[in-house]
C-alpha positions as CSV (number, residue, x, y, z in Angstrom):
1,X,-168.7,66.5,50.0
2,X,-168.0,63.9,52.6
3,X,-171.5,64.3,54.1
4,X,-173.1,64.0,50.7
5,X,-171.2,60.8,49.9
6,X,-172.2,59.3,53.2
7,X,-175.8,60.0,52.4
8,X,-175.6,58.2,49.1
9,X,-174.1,55.2,50.8
10,X,-176.8,55.1,53.5
11,X,-179.5,55.3,50.8
12,X,-178.0,52.5,48.9
13,X,-177.8,50.3,52.0
14,X,-181.4,51.0,52.9
15,X,-182.7,50.3,49.4
16,X,-181.0,46.8,49.4
17,X,-182.2,45.7,52.9
18,X,-185.0,43.3,51.7
19,X,-186.8,43.5,55.0
20,X,-184.7,40.8,56.6
21,X,-186.0,38.0,54.3
22,X,-184.1,35.0,52.9
23,X,-181.1,36.3,51.0
24,X,-181.5,33.5,48.5
25,X,-185.1,34.4,47.7
26,X,-185.8,35.2,44.1
27,X,-188.5,37.6,42.7
28,X,-191.7,35.7,42.2
29,X,-190.5,32.6,44.2
30,X,-193.2,33.1,46.9
31,X,-190.6,32.6,49.7
32,X,-191.0,36.1,51.0
33,X,-193.2,36.8,54.1
34,X,-195.7,38.8,52.1
35,X,-196.4,35.8,49.8
36,X,-196.7,33.5,52.8
37,X,-199.3,35.8,54.5
38,X,-201.5,36.0,51.4
39,X,-201.5,32.3,51.0
40,X,-202.4,31.6,54.6
41,X,-205.6,33.8,54.2
42,X,-206.9,32.0,51.1
43,X,-209.6,29.4,51.8
44,X,-209.5,26.1,50.0
45,X,-213.3,25.8,50.3
46,X,-215.2,26.1,47.1
47,X,-218.9,27.4,46.9
48,X,-221.0,26.2,44.0
49,X,-224.3,27.8,43.0
50,X,-226.8,26.5,40.4
51,X,-228.3,27.9,38.2
52,X,-225.3,29.9,36.9
53,X,-225.1,33.7,37.4
54,X,-227.4,35.6,35.1
55,X,-229.5,32.6,34.1
56,X,-233.1,33.2,32.9
57,X,-236.3,31.2,32.7
58,X,-235.2,29.0,35.6
59,X,-237.6,26.4,36.9
60,X,-239.3,27.3,40.1
61,X,-238.6,23.9,41.8
62,X,-235.5,21.8,41.8
63,X,-233.2,24.1,39.9
64,X,-231.7,26.1,42.9
65,X,-228.8,24.1,44.4
66,X,-226.1,25.5,46.6
67,X,-223.1,23.4,47.8
68,X,-219.6,23.5,49.3
69,X,-216.5,21.4,48.5
70,X,-213.5,21.2,50.8
71,X,-215.4,23.1,53.4
72,X,-218.8,23.6,55.0
73,X,-221.5,26.1,54.2
74,X,-222.1,28.6,57.1
75,X,-224.3,31.2,55.5
76,X,-226.8,31.1,52.7
77,X,-229.1,34.0,51.8
78,X,-231.6,33.9,48.9
79,X,-233.7,37.0,48.4
80,X,-236.1,38.2,45.8
81,X,-236.0,41.7,44.3
82,X,-238.1,43.1,47.2
83,X,-235.7,41.7,49.8
84,X,-237.9,38.8,50.9
85,X,-235.9,35.9,52.0
86,X,-236.4,32.3,50.9
87,X,-236.3,29.9,53.8
88,X,-234.0,26.9,53.6
89,X,-231.7,24.6,55.5
90,X,-228.0,23.7,55.4
91,X,-227.4,20.0,55.6
92,X,-225.9,18.4,58.7
93,X,-222.6,17.9,57.0
94,X,-222.6,21.5,55.6
95,X,-222.2,20.3,52.1
96,X,-225.5,21.6,50.7
97,X,-228.4,24.0,51.2
98,X,-232.0,23.2,50.2
99,X,-234.9,25.7,49.9
100,X,-237.9,24.8,52.0
101,X,-240.3,25.8,49.3
102,X,-240.6,26.5,45.6
103,X,-239.7,29.9,44.1
104,X,-242.1,32.4,42.7
105,X,-242.5,32.7,38.9
106,X,-241.1,35.6,36.9
107,X,-238.9,36.8,39.8
108,X,-235.3,37.8,40.1
109,X,-233.4,36.2,42.9
110,X,-230.0,37.0,44.4
111,X,-227.8,34.4,46.2
112,X,-225.0,35.0,48.8
113,X,-223.3,31.9,50.1
114,X,-220.3,31.5,52.5
115,X,-218.3,28.4,53.4
116,X,-215.4,27.7,55.7
117,X,-212.6,25.3,55.3
118,X,-211.0,23.2,58.1
119,X,-208.9,26.1,59.2
120,X,-211.8,28.5,59.5
121,X,-211.0,30.4,56.3
122,X,-214.0,31.7,54.4
123,X,-214.9,31.6,50.8
124,X,-217.9,33.4,49.4
125,X,-219.9,33.5,46.1
126,X,-222.7,35.7,44.9
127,X,-225.0,35.1,42.0
128,X,-228.4,36.1,40.6
129,X,-231.0,34.5,38.3
130,X,-234.6,35.0,37.1
131,X,-237.3,32.3,37.2
132,X,-239.6,31.5,34.2
133,X,-242.7,33.3,33.1
134,X,-245.4,30.7,32.8
135,X,-247.6,30.5,29.7
136,X,-250.4,28.7,31.6
137,X,-251.6,29.4,35.1
138,X,-254.2,28.5,37.7
139,X,-255.7,30.1,40.7
140,X,-257.9,28.9,43.6
141,X,-261.2,30.4,44.6
142,X,-261.8,29.9,48.3
143,X,-264.3,30.0,51.2
144,X,-264.6,31.6,53.7
145,X,-263.6,35.1,52.6
146,X,-260.8,37.0,54.3
147,X,-262.0,38.6,57.5
148,X,-265.1,36.4,57.8
149,X,-266.7,35.3,61.1
150,X,-268.0,31.7,60.6
151,X,-269.6,28.8,62.4
152,X,-267.7,25.9,64.0
153,X,-268.3,23.6,61.0
154,X,-266.7,25.8,58.3
155,X,-263.8,24.2,56.5
156,X,-261.3,26.2,54.5
157,X,-262.2,25.1,51.0
158,X,-260.3,26.0,47.8
159,X,-261.4,25.2,44.2
160,X,-258.8,25.3,41.5
161,X,-259.4,26.6,38.0
162,X,-257.4,23.7,36.5
163,X,-257.3,20.1,37.4
164,X,-254.3,19.4,39.7
165,X,-252.0,16.4,38.9
166,X,-249.3,17.3,41.4
167,X,-251.5,17.5,44.6
168,X,-248.6,17.1,47.1
169,X,-246.8,20.1,45.7
170,X,-249.9,22.2,45.8
171,X,-250.9,21.1,49.3
172,X,-247.4,21.8,50.6
173,X,-247.8,25.4,49.4
174,X,-250.8,26.0,51.7
175,X,-250.1,26.5,55.4
176,X,-252.7,26.9,58.2
177,X,-252.0,28.4,61.6
178,X,-254.7,28.4,64.4
179,X,-255.0,30.0,67.7
180,X,-255.4,28.0,69.9
181,X,-253.3,25.5,68.0
182,X,-255.0,22.4,66.6
183,X,-254.1,19.8,64.0
184,X,-255.5,20.7,60.6
185,X,-255.4,18.3,57.6
186,X,-256.3,18.6,53.9
187,X,-258.5,16.3,51.8
188,X,-258.9,16.3,48.0
189,X,-262.3,15.9,46.4
190,X,-261.4,15.1,42.8
191,X,-258.5,16.9,41.3
192,X,-259.8,20.5,41.6
193,X,-261.0,20.9,45.2
194,X,-259.0,20.8,48.5
195,X,-260.6,21.2,51.9
196,X,-258.9,21.7,55.3
197,X,-260.5,21.0,58.7
198,X,-259.6,19.8,62.2
199,X,-260.6,16.4,63.6
200,X,-263.6,17.9,65.5
201,X,-265.5,21.1,64.9
202,X,-263.5,24.3,65.5
203,X,-263.5,25.5,69.1
204,X,-265.6,28.7,69.4
205,X,-263.3,31.8,69.2
206,X,-260.6,30.1,67.1
207,X,-258.5,32.3,64.9
208,X,-257.4,30.8,61.6
209,X,-254.7,32.1,59.2
210,X,-254.2,30.5,55.8
211,X,-251.2,31.3,53.7
212,X,-251.6,30.5,50.0
213,X,-248.1,30.4,48.6
214,X,-249.2,29.2,45.2
215,X,-247.2,31.6,43.0
216,X,-244.8,29.4,41.0
217,X,-246.2,26.0,42.1
218,X,-246.4,23.6,39.1
219,X,-249.8,22.1,39.7
220,X,-249.7,20.1,36.5
221,X,-247.2,19.9,33.7
222,X,-246.5,23.4,32.4
223,X,-249.3,25.0,34.5
224,X,-248.2,27.2,37.4
225,X,-250.0,28.9,40.3
226,X,-250.1,32.7,40.4
227,X,-251.5,33.4,43.9
228,X,-249.6,34.7,47.0
229,X,-252.2,35.6,49.6
230,X,-253.0,35.4,53.3
231,X,-256.6,34.7,54.4
232,X,-257.8,35.0,58.0
233,X,-261.1,34.1,59.6
234,X,-262.6,33.8,63.1
235,X,-264.9,31.1,64.5
236,X,-267.9,32.5,66.3
237,X,-270.1,30.8,68.9
238,X,-270.9,27.2,68.5
239,X,-274.3,26.4,66.9
240,X,-275.2,22.9,65.8
241,X,-278.9,22.1,65.0
242,X,-280.3,18.6,65.1
243,X,-283.1,17.8,62.8
244,X,-285.2,14.6,63.6
245,X,-287.0,13.6,60.4
246,X,-289.3,11.3,62.3
247,X,-290.2,13.7,65.1
248,X,-290.4,16.7,62.7
249,X,-288.3,18.8,65.1
250,X,-285.1,20.8,65.0
251,X,-283.2,21.3,68.3
252,X,-280.9,24.3,68.1
253,X,-277.9,23.6,70.3
254,X,-275.9,26.7,71.3
255,X,-272.5,26.1,72.9
256,X,-273.5,22.5,73.7
257,X,-276.8,23.4,75.4
258,X,-280.4,23.3,74.0
259,X,-281.3,26.8,72.9
260,X,-284.5,26.4,71.0
261,X,-286.8,23.7,69.6
262,X,-288.5,24.4,66.2
263,X,-291.1,22.4,64.4
264,X,-290.1,21.5,60.8
265,X,-291.1,19.5,57.8
266,X,-288.5,17.5,55.8
267,X,-288.6,15.4,52.6
268,X,-291.7,13.5,51.9
269,X,-291.6,9.8,50.7
270,X,-289.6,9.5,47.5
271,X,-287.9,12.9,48.2
272,X,-286.4,12.2,51.6
273,X,-283.8,14.6,53.1
274,X,-280.2,13.5,53.3
275,X,-279.0,12.2,56.7
276,X,-275.7,13.5,58.1
277,X,-273.9,16.7,59.0
278,X,-274.4,19.6,56.6
279,X,-272.8,23.0,56.8
280,X,-274.6,26.3,55.9
281,X,-272.6,27.7,53.0
282,X,-274.8,30.5,51.7
283,X,-277.7,32.7,53.0
284,X,-280.5,34.3,50.9
285,X,-283.2,36.5,52.4
286,X,-285.3,35.7,49.3
287,X,-284.5,33.3,46.4
288,X,-286.1,31.4,43.6
289,X,-286.4,27.6,43.8
290,X,-287.2,25.8,40.5
291,X,-287.5,22.1,40.4
292,X,-286.1,22.0,36.9
293,X,-282.6,22.9,38.2
294,X,-282.4,19.9,40.4
295,X,-284.0,17.2,38.3
296,X,-287.6,17.7,39.5
297,X,-288.9,19.0,36.1
298,X,-292.2,20.9,36.3
299,X,-292.8,20.0,40.0
300,X,-292.4,23.4,41.5
301,X,-291.2,26.9,40.7
302,X,-291.4,29.3,43.7
303,X,-290.0,32.7,42.9
304,X,-290.0,34.1,46.5
305,X,-288.7,31.5,48.9
306,X,-287.8,33.5,52.1
307,X,-285.0,33.0,54.6
308,X,-283.1,30.3,52.7
309,X,-279.8,28.8,53.6
310,X,-277.9,26.4,51.4
311,X,-276.8,23.0,52.8
312,X,-275.6,21.1,49.7
313,X,-274.5,21.9,46.2
314,X,-277.3,19.7,44.8
315,X,-280.0,22.0,46.2
316,X,-280.8,21.0,49.8
317,X,-281.7,24.1,51.8
318,X,-283.1,24.9,55.2
319,X,-285.7,27.7,54.4
320,X,-288.8,29.5,55.2
321,X,-292.1,28.0,53.9
322,X,-295.3,30.0,53.7
323,X,-297.3,27.4,51.7
324,X,-296.9,24.3,54.0
325,X,-300.1,24.6,56.0
326,X,-300.0,22.5,59.1
327,X,-297.1,20.3,58.0
328,X,-294.6,21.8,60.5
329,X,-294.1,19.4,63.4
330,X,-296.6,17.0,62.0
331,X,-295.6,15.4,58.7
332,X,-292.9,15.6,55.9
333,X,-294.0,17.5,52.8
334,X,-291.0,18.9,51.0
335,X,-288.9,17.8,48.0
336,X,-285.9,17.2,50.3
337,X,-285.4,20.6,52.0
338,X,-285.9,21.4,55.6
339,X,-288.9,23.8,55.9
340,X,-289.7,26.1,58.7
341,X,-292.9,28.2,59.0
342,X,-292.6,31.6,57.5
343,X,-294.8,34.4,55.9
344,X,-294.7,35.4,52.3
345,X,-292.2,38.2,51.8
346,X,-290.4,37.3,55.1
347,X,-291.5,40.6,56.7
348,X,-292.4,39.0,60.1
349,X,-289.0,38.4,61.8
350,X,-290.6,36.6,64.8
351,X,-291.7,33.5,62.9
352,X,-289.5,30.3,63.2
353,X,-287.8,30.6,59.8
354,X,-286.9,34.2,60.3
355,X,-285.6,33.6,63.8
356,X,-283.4,30.8,62.6
357,X,-282.1,32.8,59.6
358,X,-281.3,35.8,61.8
359,X,-279.5,33.6,64.4
360,X,-277.5,31.5,61.9
361,X,-274.2,32.1,60.0
362,X,-272.3,30.4,57.3
363,X,-270.4,27.5,58.9
364,X,-273.1,26.6,61.3
365,X,-274.0,22.9,61.2
366,X,-277.4,21.3,60.6
367,X,-277.4,17.5,61.3
368,X,-280.3,15.4,60.0
369,X,-281.1,12.0,61.6
370,X,-283.8,9.4,61.2
371,X,-284.4,10.1,57.5
372,X,-284.9,7.3,55.1
373,X,-282.3,8.7,52.7
374,X,-278.5,7.8,52.9
375,X,-275.9,10.0,54.4
376,X,-275.0,13.0,52.3
377,X,-271.9,12.7,50.1
378,X,-269.1,14.5,51.8
379,X,-268.2,16.3,48.6
380,X,-271.8,17.6,48.2
381,X,-271.4,21.0,49.8
382,X,-269.0,21.7,52.6
383,X,-269.9,18.4,54.3
384,X,-266.6,16.7,54.8
385,X,-267.5,16.1,58.4
386,X,-269.3,12.9,57.2
387,X,-265.8,11.3,56.7
388,X,-264.0,9.9,59.6
389,X,-260.7,11.5,60.6
390,X,-258.8,8.5,59.4
391,X,-260.4,8.6,55.9
392,X,-260.1,12.3,55.8
393,X,-256.3,12.2,56.3
394,X,-255.9,9.2,54.0
């Protein structure tokens, strides 16, 4: 009985011990050690995320804002549903994070943000939202095609299916990387075409990679891009051909050295060939040329022009000519094109036109000098090289 009573007393003493805390502490007063420890771990930093969690139809630009109050942001991760991260930067004072680009349309994003207060205690917030699904969209058709091998004069040219009224936003969404590295700048021709090129012709062997991050870009009010694509092309050997309209010759320069001289005929009086630098944009082994399509109604309709390569959108070609007689190297007889001797049907690959066709590629340059016509409009074909670098960048 004595042993049992002693056990009861000991149990009662143990139950009333209170862990050595303040004997005056009251339940819920927060003066106990457990309450002090919990309070010391709680950060005073506050993380804010806009748009709110679960938001839908969110704008692709300007709506995503992440900030911190009473602390500094240390980590911000924004990912789409496939786990692809959106790049961005925390401000120098740690108060905000800004995405480096727009968001894609019709995409769900998750956000994880962490901030620390002055005592190093962390606060975190997580959120998700979905961007808008556009009713009106645009795309860009481009040249050269992915995987192409091109001449040194080939720009990267993209034409949009809708007129662009926010060109800076669209241009910012297109990035170009080259190996070896060289400065590349864009130039707008009107509101639906954007070309990129370096100051001088590409160096032979250059590798060019273009990223079109147009998905979600608002190109004009209420009209959004829907492309996300990477395009790569390689620059081949250097070939620039110099046509002298007075001497009726074309000197083919390969890697800066004279490779071949070819007799030619250019535009006759009243139909002179454009002066300036022109880039081969298309090649046709045989094509039809009808004067009606270029404003020369009824003057010619040749259904089987051989070895033709386009130089301008308005109809200037360098092409084979089997009807020119003794004009090549002697006088100008064309309606503005550059003619080289050929045979009907183009079966003889040893004649000048066939040789030039077989040894040329899109992106090669044909420069005309000493013609009586003005310099070709830089927007007429892929001929932006006729603008100075200062005007191009302006």
